[in-house]
C-alpha positions as CSV (number, residue, x, y, z in Angstrom):
1,X,-7.5,8.3,-3.5
2,X,-6.9,5.8,0.0
3,X,-6.6,1.9,-1.2
4,X,-7.4,0.2,2.5
5,X,-10.8,-0.5,3.9
6,X,-13.9,1.2,1.9
7,X,-17.1,1.7,3.1
8,X,-16.6,3.9,5.4
9,X,-17.6,1.8,8.8
10,X,-15.4,2.1,12.1
11,X,-13.7,-1.1,11.2
12,X,-12.6,-0.2,8.0
13,X,-10.5,3.0,9.2
14,X,-11.0,4.6,6.1
15,X,-10.3,8.3,4.7
16,X,-10.3,10.1,1.8
17,X,-7.9,11.8,0.4
18,X,-9.6,15.6,-0.2
19,X,-11.6,16.1,-3.3
20,X,-11.6,19.0,-5.9
21,X,-14.8,20.0,-5.2
22,X,-16.7,19.8,-1.9
23,X,-19.7,21.2,-2.9
24,X,-20.9,17.9,-5.0
25,X,-21.8,15.1,-3.4
26,X,-19.8,12.7,-3.0
27,X,-19.9,9.2,-4.8
28,X,-18.0,6.2,-2.9
29,X,-16.9,3.2,-5.7
30,X,-15.7,-0.2,-3.8
31,X,-12.7,-1.8,-6.3
32,X,-12.2,-5.6,-7.0
33,X,-9.0,-6.0,-4.7
34,X,-6.1,-4.4,-3.4
35,X,-4.3,-5.3,-6.8
36,X,-4.2,-1.7,-9.2
37,X,-4.4,-2.9,-12.3
38,X,-7.8,-4.8,-12.8
39,X,-9.1,-1.8,-11.9
40,X,-7.2,1.0,-14.0
41,X,-10.1,2.2,-15.9
42,X,-11.2,3.9,-12.5
43,X,-8.1,4.5,-11.9
44,X,-7.1,6.7,-14.7
45,X,-10.7,8.0,-14.1
46,X,-9.7,9.5,-10.8
47,X,-5.9,10.4,-11.8
48,X,-6.7,12.2,-14.7
49,X,-10.3,14.1,-12.8
50,X,-12.4,12.2,-15.4
51,X,-14.5,12.3,-13.0
52,X,-14.9,15.7,-11.7
53,X,-15.4,17.2,-15.8
54,X,-18.5,14.7,-15.0
55,X,-19.5,16.4,-12.5
56,X,-19.2,14.2,-9.9
57,X,-16.7,13.9,-6.5
58,X,-15.6,10.5,-6.8
59,X,-14.0,8.1,-3.4
60,X,-12.6,5.1,-4.6
61,X,-11.4,2.5,-2.5
62,X,-10.7,-1.5,-1.8
63,X,-12.8,-3.6,0.6
64,X,-11.3,-4.6,3.8
65,X,-12.2,-8.5,2.7
66,X,-12.7,-9.7,-0.9
67,X,-16.4,-10.9,-0.1
68,X,-16.9,-7.0,0.7
69,X,-18.5,-5.4,-2.6
70,X,-21.3,-6.8,-3.2
71,X,-22.5,-6.4,0.2
72,X,-20.8,-2.0,0.4
73,X,-23.7,-1.2,-2.6
74,X,-26.5,-3.3,-1.8
75,X,-26.3,-1.7,1.7
76,X,-26.4,2.2,0.0
77,X,-21.9,2.5,2.0
78,X,-20.9,2.5,-1.3
79,X,-22.8,4.2,-4.7
80,X,-20.4,1.7,-7.0
81,X,-18.8,-1.4,-6.7
82,X,-16.1,-3.3,-9.4
83,X,-17.6,-7.1,-9.1
84,X,-16.7,-10.1,-10.6
85,X,-19.3,-11.0,-13.2
86,X,-20.0,-14.6,-11.0
87,X,-20.1,-12.7,-8.1
88,X,-22.6,-10.7,-9.1
89,X,-25.4,-13.6,-10.5
90,X,-24.8,-14.7,-7.0
91,X,-25.5,-11.9,-5.4
92,X,-28.6,-11.5,-7.3
93,X,-29.8,-14.6,-6.5
94,X,-29.6,-13.6,-2.9
95,X,-31.9,-10.7,-3.4
96,X,-29.2,-8.3,-3.4
97,X,-30.6,-5.3,-6.1
98,X,-27.6,-5.1,-7.4
99,X,-27.3,-4.4,-11.4
100,X,-24.3,-4.2,-13.4
101,X,-23.8,-1.0,-15.6
102,X,-21.1,-1.5,-17.8
103,X,-17.9,-3.8,-18.2
104,X,-14.7,-3.1,-17.5
105,X,-12.3,-6.1,-18.4
106,X,-14.1,-7.8,-21.1
107,X,-12.1,-12.1,-20.7
108,X,-11.8,-14.0,-17.5
109,X,-8.2,-13.9,-16.0
110,X,-9.0,-16.7,-12.9
111,X,-7.4,-18.9,-12.5
112,X,-6.0,-22.3,-10.9
113,X,-2.3,-22.1,-9.9
114,X,0.4,-24.4,-8.5
115,X,3.9,-23.8,-8.5
116,X,6.1,-26.3,-11.7
117,X,8.0,-27.9,-8.5
118,X,5.1,-29.1,-7.0
119,X,4.7,-31.3,-9.1
120,X,1.0,-31.5,-10.2
121,X,-0.3,-32.2,-13.3
122,X,-3.9,-31.3,-13.5
123,X,-6.7,-31.4,-10.6
124,X,-6.9,-34.5,-10.0
125,X,-3.1,-34.2,-7.8
126,X,-4.7,-32.0,-5.4
127,X,-6.2,-34.4,-3.8
128,X,-5.3,-34.7,-0.3
129,X,-4.5,-31.0,-1.2
130,X,-4.9,-27.3,0.5
131,X,-6.6,-24.7,-2.5
132,X,-6.1,-20.9,-1.1
133,X,-9.0,-18.3,-2.2
134,X,-9.1,-15.3,-1.5
135,X,-12.9,-15.4,0.5
136,X,-15.8,-14.7,-2.1
137,X,-18.3,-17.1,-1.6
138,X,-18.5,-17.4,-5.8
139,X,-14.9,-18.4,-5.7
140,X,-15.5,-21.2,-3.1
141,X,-18.1,-22.1,-5.2
142,X,-16.9,-22.0,-8.7
143,X,-14.4,-24.1,-7.6
144,X,-16.2,-26.9,-5.6
145,X,-17.7,-27.0,-9.5
146,X,-14.8,-27.6,-11.1
147,X,-13.0,-29.9,-8.7
148,X,-16.4,-32.2,-9.3
149,X,-16.0,-31.8,-13.2
150,X,-12.3,-33.5,-12.5
151,X,-13.8,-36.4,-10.5
152,X,-12.1,-35.1,-7.1
153,X,-15.6,-34.9,-4.0
154,X,-15.0,-30.9,-3.0
155,X,-14.5,-32.7,0.7
156,X,-11.4,-34.3,-0.8
157,X,-9.5,-31.0,-0.6
158,X,-9.0,-28.2,1.8
159,X,-10.4,-24.9,1.2
160,X,-8.5,-21.9,3.1
161,X,-9.1,-18.5,2.8
162,X,-6.3,-16.0,2.6
163,X,-8.0,-13.0,1.8
164,X,-5.4,-11.3,-0.6
165,X,-2.4,-13.5,0.4
166,X,-2.6,-15.9,-2.0
167,X,1.0,-15.5,-3.2
168,X,2.5,-15.6,-0.1
169,X,0.6,-18.7,0.4
170,X,1.9,-20.5,-2.3
171,X,5.4,-19.1,-2.0
172,X,5.8,-20.0,1.8
173,X,4.3,-23.8,1.2
174,X,1.4,-22.8,3.1
175,X,-0.7,-24.1,0.0
176,X,-0.5,-26.4,-3.0
177,X,-1.9,-24.6,-5.4
178,X,-4.6,-21.5,-5.6
179,X,-7.9,-20.1,-6.6
180,X,-9.6,-16.9,-7.3
181,X,-6.4,-15.3,-8.3
182,X,-5.6,-13.6,-11.7
183,X,-3.2,-14.6,-14.1
184,X,-2.8,-11.0,-14.9
185,X,-1.7,-10.3,-11.1
186,X,-1.0,-13.4,-8.9
187,X,0.2,-15.4,-12.0
188,X,2.4,-12.3,-12.8
189,X,3.5,-11.6,-9.1
190,X,4.8,-15.2,-8.9
191,X,7.0,-14.8,-12.7
192,X,8.1,-12.2,-11.1
193,X,9.6,-13.6,-7.6
194,X,11.1,-16.4,-10.3
195,X,8.9,-19.0,-8.9
196,X,7.9,-20.7,-12.3
197,X,3.9,-20.6,-11.6
198,X,2.2,-23.6,-13.7
199,X,-1.3,-21.8,-14.5
200,X,-5.1,-23.1,-16.2
201,X,-7.8,-19.9,-16.5
202,X,-10.7,-20.6,-15.9
203,X,-12.1,-21.2,-19.5
204,X,-9.5,-24.6,-19.7
205,X,-11.2,-25.9,-16.8
206,X,-15.1,-25.7,-18.5
207,X,-16.2,-22.2,-17.7
208,X,-18.0,-20.3,-20.9
209,X,-16.6,-17.5,-21.3
210,X,-18.0,-13.6,-20.0
211,X,-17.0,-10.9,-19.0
212,X,-15.2,-11.2,-15.9
213,X,-15.3,-7.4,-14.4
214,X,-18.4,-4.9,-14.0
215,X,-19.7,-1.6,-12.7
216,X,-22.5,-2.6,-10.2
217,X,-25.1,0.3,-8.8
218,X,-28.1,-0.2,-6.9
219,X,-31.9,-0.3,-8.3
220,X,-33.2,2.6,-6.2
221,X,-30.3,4.4,-7.6
222,X,-30.3,3.7,-11.3
223,X,-33.3,5.0,-10.8
224,X,-33.6,8.2,-8.5
225,X,-30.4,9.7,-10.2
226,X,-29.8,8.5,-13.9
227,X,-27.8,10.8,-14.7
228,X,-24.9,10.3,-12.0
229,X,-25.0,7.1,-13.0
230,X,-24.2,7.5,-16.8
231,X,-21.7,10.5,-15.5
232,X,-20.2,7.8,-14.1
233,X,-19.7,5.4,-16.4
234,X,-19.3,8.2,-19.2
235,X,-15.8,8.7,-17.3
236,X,-14.8,5.1,-15.9
237,X,-14.8,4.9,-20.3
238,X,-12.8,7.8,-20.9
239,X,-10.6,6.1,-18.2
240,X,-10.4,3.0,-20.1
241,X,-9.3,5.2,-23.3
242,X,-6.1,6.2,-21.8
243,X,-5.2,3.5,-20.1
244,X,-5.0,1.8,-23.6
245,X,-3.7,5.2,-25.8
246,X,-1.3,6.1,-22.9
247,X,0.3,2.7,-21.3
248,X,3.2,4.3,-18.7
249,X,0.4,7.3,-17.2
250,X,-2.1,4.2,-16.9
251,X,0.9,2.4,-14.8
252,X,1.7,5.9,-12.7
253,X,-2.0,6.3,-12.1
254,X,-1.9,2.3,-10.8
255,X,1.0,2.8,-8.0
256,X,-0.6,5.6,-6.7
257,X,-3.5,4.4,-6.5
258,X,-2.4,1.4,-3.8
259,X,-1.1,2.1,-0.6
260,X,1.4,0.1,-0.1
261,X,4.4,0.7,1.9
262,X,7.4,-0.1,0.5
263,X,5.8,1.3,-3.1
264,X,4.6,-1.5,-5.5
265,X,7.3,-3.0,-8.2
266,X,7.0,-0.4,-11.4
267,X,8.4,-3.7,-13.5
268,X,5.9,-6.0,-12.1
269,X,2.6,-3.1,-12.7
270,X,4.0,-2.3,-16.0
271,X,4.0,-6.7,-16.9
272,X,0.2,-6.7,-15.3
273,X,-0.9,-3.9,-17.4
274,X,1.0,-5.2,-20.8
275,X,-2.2,-8.3,-20.0
276,X,-4.7,-6.9,-18.9
277,X,-4.6,-3.7,-21.3
278,X,-6.1,-5.6,-24.3
279,X,-9.0,-7.6,-21.9
280,X,-10.4,-3.9,-21.8
281,X,-13.3,-3.4,-23.1
282,X,-13.0,-0.4,-25.4
283,X,-17.2,0.0,-25.9
284,X,-18.0,-1.2,-21.4
285,X,-20.9,-2.2,-22.9
286,X,-22.3,-5.6,-21.6
287,X,-24.3,-8.8,-24.1
288,X,-26.1,-10.0,-22.6
289,X,-26.4,-13.2,-24.5
290,X,-22.6,-13.7,-22.9
291,X,-24.4,-13.2,-20.0
292,X,-26.9,-15.8,-20.0
293,X,-24.9,-18.7,-21.2
294,X,-22.8,-18.0,-17.9
295,X,-26.0,-18.2,-16.0
296,X,-27.0,-21.4,-18.0
297,X,-23.6,-23.1,-17.0
298,X,-23.8,-21.9,-13.2
299,X,-26.9,-23.6,-13.0
300,X,-26.3,-27.2,-14.4
301,X,-23.5,-26.9,-12.5
302,X,-24.7,-26.6,-8.9
303,X,-23.6,-23.1,-8.7
304,X,-27.1,-21.5,-8.3
305,X,-30.2,-23.4,-7.5
306,X,-32.8,-21.4,-10.4
307,X,-32.0,-19.8,-13.8
308,X,-31.7,-15.6,-13.7
309,X,-32.6,-14.1,-16.7
310,X,-30.1,-11.5,-17.8
311,X,-32.2,-9.2,-17.8
312,X,-33.0,-8.9,-13.7
313,X,-28.8,-8.1,-14.0
314,X,-28.7,-5.8,-16.6
315,X,-30.0,-2.3,-17.1
316,X,-31.6,-2.5,-20.2
317,X,-30.2,0.9,-20.8
318,X,-26.1,-0.3,-20.4
319,X,-26.4,-3.6,-22.5
320,X,-25.4,-4.3,-26.1
């Protein structure tokens, strides 16, 4: 499995590893980011050959940029994608034919992070500061809503799109704070570097609880090949169970899934997995009431112009 440049386009230059069966149609899944821990359910399903056992030949990879997964799936470049729940809501509001088919991470880990040495004490202190975000549209909209709730105009801060380099930008002083990263990923990376991060989760800033990471597919694929969708999710649920029950093997799967030179630090991955593991959804079910509460909040806060029924975002057979 290759963890860079998902989508198989000319710009990506991606090429998957050899598959176990050339007779099966290849199914492609784009992961959440370059970092592995939040993607562990899929990574374990690859590592333990659960997809092959379900009759599927699966290629998995990370997007070139954080804003790509929704479009990869909507355009048919990939069959499945891992999206943040607010990202799915905004994608559907834009008319992308996506539907959520399962939950992976059951609570939000997204956070506003700055360093203790910065002297920043709260959101209001970010006036005149630079905030780095990965760059997905929902991150900018969510940030603007949270700044407004804190009494700041979005025009009073500089928002910098930095892709996957959140930690580097905060460490070198290019950004005063970062938003859109995870307390379980970027927060732990910063701690490992002795940086003393101050981490404020979005729930502390007024965002309702929601299932953070979900699996999505196109409605067309769901109608055309429901067996492939069910098989994919069955393998992912097995991956989740294995990750919970066999932590050391889960760390191996994540490390093997990250194409990096030098390889990722095992101690950091172990700490990230310790933070993610309790949040993994064993059932894979999505609660439509929690989803609707998030959609309603996003509408009230101006992130989306109209309310969207949760049923439009869900495959009813997979929701709870």
